[in-house]
C-alpha positions in Angstrom: -21.0 38.6 5.1 -19.9 42.2 4.3 -22.5 44.9 3.7 -22.6 47.1 0.6 -21.2 50.0 2.7 -18.3 47.9 3.8 -17.6 46.7 0.3 -17.7 50.3 -1.0 -15.3 51.5 1.7 -12.9 48.6 0.9 -13.0 49.5 -2.7 -12.4 53.2 -2.0 -9.6 52.8 0.5 -6.8 51.8 -2.0 -7.8 54.7 -4.2 -7.9 57.1 -1.3 -4.5 55.8 0.0 -3.0 56.5 -3.5 -4.6 60.0 -3.5 -3.2 60.7 -0.1 0.3 59.6 -1.2 0.1 61.8 -4.2 -1.4 64.6 -2.2 1.5 64.3 0.4 4.1 64.5 -2.4 2.3 67.5 -3.9 2.1 69.1 -0.4 5.9 68.5 0.1 6.7 70.1 -3.2 4.4 73.1 -2.5 5.9 73.6 0.9 9.5 73.4 -0.4 8.7 75.7 -3.4 6.8 78.2 -1.3 9.4 78.5 1.5 12.2 78.7 -1.1 10.6 81.5 -2.9 9.7 83.4 0.3 13.2 83.1 1.9 15.0 83.8 -1.4 12.9 87.0 -1.7 14.0 87.9 1.8 17.7 87.3 0.9 17.3 89.4 -2.2 15.7 92.2 -0.2 18.5 92.0 2.4 21.1 92.2 -0.5 19.3 95.3 -2.0 19.1 96.9 1.5 22.8 96.3 2.0 23.6 97.8 -1.4 21.4 100.8 -0.6 23.2 101.4 2.7 26.7 101.7 1.0 28.2 105.2 0.8 30.9 106.4 -1.6 33.4 109.2 -0.4 35.9 110.5 -3.0 35.5 107.2 -5.0 36.0 105.0 -1.9 33.2 103.0 -0.3 32.5 103.8 3.3 31.0 101.4 5.8 30.0 102.6 9.3 31.3 100.7 12.3 27.8 99.5 13.3 27.2 98.2 9.8 30.6 96.6 9.7 29.9 94.7 13.0 26.6 93.4 11.6 28.2 92.4 8.3 31.1 90.5 9.9 29.0 88.5 12.4 30.2 84.8 12.3 28.0 81.9 11.1 26.0 79.6 13.5 23.5 76.8 13.1 20.4 78.7 14.2 19.6 80.3 10.9 21.8 83.4 11.1 22.3 85.6 8.1 25.9 86.2 6.7 27.0 89.1 4.5 30.0 89.7 2.2 30.7 92.8 0.1 33.6 92.7 -2.4 35.0 95.4 -4.6 35.8 95.5 -8.3 38.9 93.4 -7.9 37.3 90.9 -5.6 38.8 92.5 -2.5 36.7 92.1 0.7 35.2 95.4 1.8 33.1 94.2 4.6 31.5 91.0 5.9 32.6 87.4 6.2 35.7 86.4 4.4 35.6 83.6 1.9 31.8 83.6 1.8 31.0 81.9 -1.6 29.1 84.1 -4.0 26.4 82.9 -6.4 27.9 82.9 -9.9 26.1 85.2 -12.3 24.9 83.9 -15.6 26.2 85.4 -18.8 22.9 87.0 -19.6 22.5 88.4 -16.0 22.1 92.2 -16.0 23.4 94.6 -13.4 21.4 94.9 -10.2 20.0 91.3 -10.7 20.1 88.7 -7.9 21.4 85.2 -8.4 21.0 82.2 -6.0 22.9 79.0 -5.2 23.3 76.4 -2.5 26.7 76.2 -1.0 28.8 74.8 1.9 30.6 77.2 4.2 32.5 76.2 7.4 30.5 72.9 7.7 27.1 74.6 7.2 24.6 74.3 4.4 23.9 77.8 3.1 21.5 79.4 0.7 23.4 82.2 -1.1 22.1 85.3 -2.9 24.5 87.6 -4.8 23.7 91.1 -6.2 25.9 92.7 -8.8 25.7 96.5 -8.3 27.4 99.6 -9.7 28.8 102.4 -7.6 31.1 105.4 -8.0 34.0 103.2 -6.8 33.1 100.6 -9.5 31.1 97.3 -9.6 30.3 95.7 -6.3 29.3 92.2 -5.4 27.0 91.9 -2.3 26.4 88.4 -1.1 23.9 87.5 1.5 23.6 83.9 2.8 21.7 82.1 5.5 21.7 78.6 7.0 18.8 76.3 6.0 17.4 75.6 9.5 14.7 78.2 9.5 13.4 77.4 6.1 13.4 73.7 6.9 11.5 74.3 10.1 9.0 76.4 8.2 8.7 73.7 5.5 7.9 71.1 8.2 5.3 73.3 9.8 3.7 73.9 6.4 3.8 70.3 5.4 2.4 69.1 8.8 -0.4 71.6 8.6 -1.3 70.7 5.1 -1.2 66.9 5.9 -3.4 67.5 8.9 -5.9 69.3 6.7 -5.7 66.5 4.1 -6.4 63.9 6.8 -9.3 65.9 8.1 -10.7 66.2 4.6 -10.3 62.5 4.1 -12.2 61.8 7.3 -14.9 64.1 6.3 -15.1 62.7 2.8 -15.4 59.1 4.2 -18.0 60.3 6.7 -20.0 62.0 3.8 -19.6 58.8 1.7 -20.9 56.7 4.6 -23.8 59.0 5.2 -24.6 59.3 1.5 -24.4 55.5 1.0 -26.6 55.0 4.1 -29.2 57.4 2.8 -29.0 55.9 -0.6 -29.5 52.4 0.7 -32.6 53.3 2.8 -35.0 52.4 0.0 -33.2 49.0 -0.3 -33.5 48.5 3.4 -37.2 49.3 3.3 -37.6 46.9 0.5 -35.8 44.2 2.5 -38.1 44.8 5.4 -41.1 44.5 3.2 -39.8 41.2 1.8 -39.1 40.0 5.4 -42.6 40.8 6.4 -44.0 38.7 3.6 -45.2 35.2 4.5 -46.6 32.4 2.6 -50.1 33.4 3.6 -49.8 37.1 3.0 -48.1 37.7 -0.3 -48.5 41.3 -1.6 -47.1 43.1 -4.6 -44.5 45.8 -3.9 -45.3 49.5 -4.7 -43.3 50.5 -7.7 -44.4 54.1 -7.8 -42.8 55.0 -4.5 -39.4 53.3 -5.3 -36.4 55.1 -6.6 -35.6 54.6 -10.3 -32.6 52.3 -9.6 -34.8 49.9 -7.7 -37.8 49.7 -10.0 -36.4 47.0 -12.2 -35.7 44.9 -9.2 -39.2 45.5 -7.7 -40.8 44.7 -11.1 -38.9 41.4 -11.1 -40.0 40.6 -7.6 -43.6 41.4 -8.4 -43.3 39.1 -11.4 -42.0 36.3 -9.2 -44.9 36.9 -6.8 -47.3 36.6 -9.6 -45.8 33.3 -10.6 -45.9 32.2 -7.0 -49.5 33.3 -6.7 -50.5 31.4 -9.9 -48.7 28.3 -8.7 -50.6 28.5 -5.3 -54.0 28.9 -7.0 -53.2 26.0 -9.3 -52.3 23.8 -6.4 -55.4 24.8 -4.5 -57.5 23.8 -7.5 -55.7 20.5 -7.8 -56.3 19.9 -4.1 -60.0 20.6 -4.5 -60.4 18.5 -7.6 -58.4 15.6 -6.0 -60.5 15.8 -2.9 -63.7 15.5 -4.9 -62.3 12.7 -7.2 -61.0 10.6 -4.3 -63.8 11.1 -1.7 -66.7 10.3 -4.1 -65.6 6.8 -5.0 -64.3 5.9 -1.6 -67.6 7.1 0.0 -69.5 5.0 -2.5 -67.3 2.0 -1.8 -67.9 2.3 1.9 -71.7 2.5 1.4 -71.7 -0.6 -0.8 -69.6 -2.5 1.8 -72.0 -1.5 4.5 -75.0 -2.8 2.5 -73.1 -5.9 1.6 -72.3 -6.7 5.2 -76.0 -6.6 6.0 -77.0 -9.0 3.1 -77.8 -12.6 4.2 -75.6 -13.9 1.4 -72.5 -12.3 2.9 -72.6 -14.3 6.1 -70.0 -16.8 4.9 -67.5 -14.0 4.0 -68.5 -11.5 6.7 -65.0 -11.7 8.4 -63.3 -10.9 5.1 -65.7 -8.1 4.2 -65.2 -6.6 7.7 -61.4 -6.5 7.1 -62.0 -4.9 3.7 -64.3 -2.3 5.2 -61.8 -1.5 7.9 -59.1 -1.1 5.2 -61.3 1.2 3.1 -62.1 3.3 6.1 -58.3 3.6 6.8 -57.8 4.5 3.1 -60.5 7.2 3.3 -59.0 8.5 6.5 -55.5 8.6 5.1 -56.7 10.3 1.9 -58.5 13.0 3.9 -55.3 13.5 6.0 -53.1 13.8 2.9 -55.5 16.3 1.3 -55.7 18.3 4.5 -51.9 18.3 4.7 -51.7 19.5 1.1 -54.2 22.3 1.9 -52.1 23.3 4.9 -48.8 23.6 2.8 -47.6 27.2 2.6 -47.7 27.1 -1.1 -51.4 26.4 -1.0 -52.4 28.3 2.1 -52.3 31.7 0.4 -53.9 34.3 2.7 -56.0 36.1 0.2 -59.0 34.2 1.5 -58.3 34.6 5.2 -61.2 36.2 7.0 -62.3 36.7 10.5 -63.2 33.4 12.1 -64.9 33.0 15.5 -63.4 30.3 17.5 -66.2 29.6 19.9 -68.7 28.3 17.3 -65.8 26.2 15.9 -65.1 24.6 19.2 -68.8 23.9 19.9 -69.2 22.3 16.5 -66.3 20.0 16.9 -67.3 18.9 20.3 -70.9 18.2 19.2 -69.6 16.3 16.2 -67.5 14.0 18.3 -69.7 13.6 21.3 -71.1 10.2 20.2 -67.6 8.9 19.6 -66.6 10.1 23.1 -69.6 8.4 24.7 -68.9 5.1 22.9 -65.3 5.2 24.1 -66.3 6.0 27.6 -64.7 9.5 27.6 -65.9 12.8 29.1 -65.7 15.3 26.2 -66.4 18.9 27.1 -65.9 22.5 26.0 -64.6 25.6 27.8 -65.2 28.2 25.1 -64.8 31.9 25.5 -65.4 34.5 22.8 -62.3 34.8 20.5 -61.6 35.7 16.9 -58.7 35.1 14.5 -57.9 36.0 10.9 -57.7 32.7 9.0 -59.2 30.0 6.9 -62.2 28.4 8.6 -61.8 25.2 6.6 -58.1 24.8 7.7 -58.9 25.8 11.3 -61.6 23.1 11.4 -59.0 20.6 10.1 -56.6 21.7 12.8 -59.0 21.4 15.7 -60.5 18.2 14.3 -57.0 16.6 14.3 -56.3 17.7 17.8 -59.6 16.4 19.1 -59.2 13.1 17.2 -55.7 12.7 18.6 -57.0 13.2 22.2 -59.9 10.8 21.8 -57.7 8.2 20.2 -55.0 8.1 22.9 -57.1 8.8 26.1 -58.1 5.6 27.8 -61.7 4.9 28.9 -62.9 6.9 31.8 -60.6 9.8 30.9 -61.5 13.4 30.2 -60.9 15.6 27.1 -61.5 19.4 27.3 -61.5 21.7 24.2 -60.9 25.4 25.0 -60.7 28.7 23.2 -60.3 32.2 24.4 -57.9 35.2 24.5 -54.8 35.4 26.7 -52.7 38.6 26.7 -54.3 39.7 23.5 -53.4 36.4 21.8 -56.4 34.2 20.8 -55.8 30.5 21.3 -57.2 27.0 20.8 -56.4 24.3 23.2 -57.1 20.6 23.7 -56.3 19.0 27.0 -56.6 15.3 28.0 -55.5 13.2 31.0 -54.1 10.4 28.8 -50.6 8.9 28.8 -49.0 12.2 27.7 -46.0 12.7 25.3 -42.5 12.6 26.6 -40.6 15.8 26.3 -38.0 14.2 24.1 -40.7 13.1 21.6 -42.6 16.5 21.4 -40.7 17.6 18.3 -40.7 14.3 16.5 -44.5 13.8 16.7 -44.8 16.8 14.4 -43.0 15.0 11.7 -45.0 13.4 8.9 -45.7 9.7 9.2 -44.1 9.5 12.7 -46.0 7.6 15.4 -45.0 7.1 19.0 -43.7 3.6 19.7 -46.5 1.4 21.1 -49.3 3.7 19.8 -52.7 2.0 19.6 -54.7 2.0 16.4 -53.7 2.2 12.7 -53.1 5.9 12.3 -50.8 7.2 9.6 -48.9 9.7 11.7 -50.1 12.8 9.9 -52.4 14.4 12.4 -50.0 16.6 14.3 -48.0 17.3 11.1 -51.2 18.8 9.7 -51.7 20.8 12.9 -48.1 22.2 12.7 -48.5 23.2 9.0 -51.8 24.9 9.5 -50.4 26.7 12.5 -47.5 28.0 10.5 -49.9 29.1 7.7 -51.7 31.2 10.3 -48.4 32.5 11.8 -49.5 30.8 15.0 -47.3 28.9 17.6 -48.1 25.2 18.2 -46.9 24.0 21.6 -47.2 20.6 23.4 -47.1 20.6 27.2 -48.9 19.0 30.2 -52.0 20.2 32.1 -51.5 22.5 35.0 -52.9 19.8 37.3 -52.3 16.0 36.8 -50.9 14.2 33.9 -51.8 14.0 30.2 -51.2 16.3 27.3 -52.1 19.9 26.6 -51.8 21.0 23.0 -52.2 24.8 22.4 -52.3 27.0 19.2 -51.4 30.6 20.1 -52.4 33.0 17.3 -51.1 36.5 16.6 -53.2 39.3 18.1 -56.3 39.8 16.0 -56.3 43.2 14.3 
């Protein structure tokens, strides 16, 4: 895709090409007119000088031998000057015979010079004729020169002017490029600010510092951000209301089922009630997972409420909460917690780590080990859950992040949302979620690497 500068240059090039063509034609006309006037003036001066050098003796014109030799020099193609002086009757007094004279107009006065182009002995000539009076009568002094010198001068003038025009065009294009580049800098800064925005850190753009041309665009963007912000708050309120409305009846139903299972009258249908209880527990778990996933969506995870969260207490709390479950399953659950801090949402981070621990406890066989870690590595805080269970094949490590996807042959009745929730919450915190293997032995190591805490 072309940039604005490239589009502008493409639009300007045809206009500049036309201007260059018109400028070249104007330069050619100026070069021709300038050299014609200059060389014609030189011919007129030569004719006047020749007329001034004539002497009259007893009514007869006298021409010295040196002047006669200069006047009668033959023509050549190197730009030589030819002379011809004729008397009142048209007789040749000195110079080149049959040199054509420039015809005088009817209104031409004496001592005026007239010009014409003519052919003489196969040469193209420029001819100047002067009508002059003397004691011997009227004289016609004709001075002519071949066109090679003036053509050479015209070429030099035209070439020099075209070179100057091309240089001016290059400088003009450079100035346009520089001007457009400087003019687009505010737009480039705005683009950088837009690129720096994320779903969790939406901020209004500063209108006061923007050029006048960009202010309508920035106002429109700010309005869009306000709409986005209102939509996010609305969804967060919906999630909170839905969580309350769903959890309360499901929790009550589970409590009633537990009491019913203990009642003597329920012995005959205990098997059926146990199945119902298991189904309601699965419903509660799925509802909680869906609500956690909704909270983790970028549209809901607006970073206004992000605060400093200490990871070590979070790890210790999750391990303590799951220790009874681990003992019952015959697993060694432990913590390796170092002091670390991130900027985020404590509720979402608890969901994230809870799903990682739940996933490890669910798939690690009895006698296995699950370790929950936190700390800082190369200025990046991290959370990590490592187990020595069956592991996840490398070809499946991207698919397990998908919603409702479960590994073939997975035990239990999970809904396939745990790692999808982890992935969404990681992205909401601009963190990187990676799945690998422990440094020693088999199993799975899941790590969340956060940006450096500022």
